[in-house]
C-alpha positions as CSV (number, residue, x, y, z in Angstrom):
1,M,-8.0,23.0,-12.6
2,N,-4.6,24.7,-12.8
3,E,-1.4,23.9,-13.1
4,N,-0.6,25.7,-9.3
5,Y,-3.4,23.1,-8.3
6,V,-1.7,19.5,-9.6
7,L,1.6,21.2,-8.2
8,N,0.4,21.7,-4.7
9,K,-1.6,18.5,-4.1
10,V,1.4,16.7,-5.0
11,I,3.6,18.4,-2.6
12,K,0.6,18.0,-0.2
13,I,0.9,13.8,-0.8
14,A,4.9,14.0,-1.0
15,S,4.8,15.5,2.2
16,K,2.4,13.3,4.0
17,L,4.7,10.6,3.3
18,N,8.1,11.7,4.3
19,K,6.5,14.0,7.1
20,Q,8.2,17.1,5.8
21,P,7.7,20.4,6.0
22,I,5.9,21.3,2.4
23,V,8.1,24.8,2.3
24,E,10.7,22.2,1.9
25,I,9.7,20.4,-1.0
26,S,9.8,22.0,-4.3
27,V,9.1,21.1,-8.3
28,E,13.1,20.1,-8.1
29,S,12.8,17.5,-5.3
30,R,14.1,13.8,-6.1
31,L,11.6,11.4,-4.6
32,R,14.4,9.1,-3.5
33,E,16.9,11.0,-2.9
34,D,15.9,14.2,-1.7
35,L,12.5,13.0,0.1
36,G,13.3,9.7,1.3
37,L,10.9,7.9,-0.3
38,D,11.2,4.6,-0.9
39,S,9.7,1.8,-3.4
40,F,6.4,0.9,-0.8
41,D,6.2,5.3,-0.2
42,L,6.2,5.6,-3.7
43,V,3.3,3.1,-4.4
44,E,1.5,5.0,-1.9
45,M,1.9,7.9,-3.9
46,I,0.9,6.6,-6.7
47,N,-2.4,5.2,-5.5
48,D,-3.1,8.5,-3.7
49,L,-2.3,10.7,-7.0
50,E,-4.3,8.5,-9.0
51,F,-7.5,8.6,-6.5
52,E,-7.2,12.2,-6.7
53,F,-6.8,13.1,-10.1
54,K,-8.7,9.9,-11.3
55,I,-6.3,8.6,-13.7
56,T,-4.2,5.8,-14.1
57,I,-0.5,5.9,-13.8
58,P,1.3,3.3,-16.1
59,D,3.8,0.8,-14.8
60,Y,6.3,2.3,-17.7
61,E,5.3,5.8,-16.5
62,I,6.4,4.9,-12.9
63,E,10.0,4.4,-14.2
64,K,10.3,8.1,-15.8
65,I,9.0,9.5,-12.5
66,K,12.4,10.9,-10.9
67,T,11.1,14.6,-9.5
68,I,7.8,16.0,-8.1
69,K,8.3,18.4,-12.0
70,D,8.0,14.4,-13.6
71,I,4.6,14.0,-11.2
72,E,3.1,17.0,-12.2
73,D,3.3,17.4,-15.8
74,F,2.1,13.7,-16.3
75,I,-0.8,14.6,-14.7
76,N,-1.5,18.1,-16.2
77,S,-0.7,15.7,-19.4
78,Q,-3.8,13.4,-18.1
79,I,-6.0,16.3,-17.3
80,A,-5.6,18.6,-19.9
């Protein structure tokens, strides 16, 4: 699995949740401020990511996640 695969999946899931076109989401996009995801959206996103990549994202890690890049980096660290 390559790094672009992870990034593309994260962006696809974010796009589904906020109904924003994929092309408007970048690695710098902030989940709350730029994408407008609320707490319920973030829980759904984490659940989707855990299922997709067969990982567990602990609560203390979730608190650190602010951007698409943060999610990508965490997932890559878990599947590498």
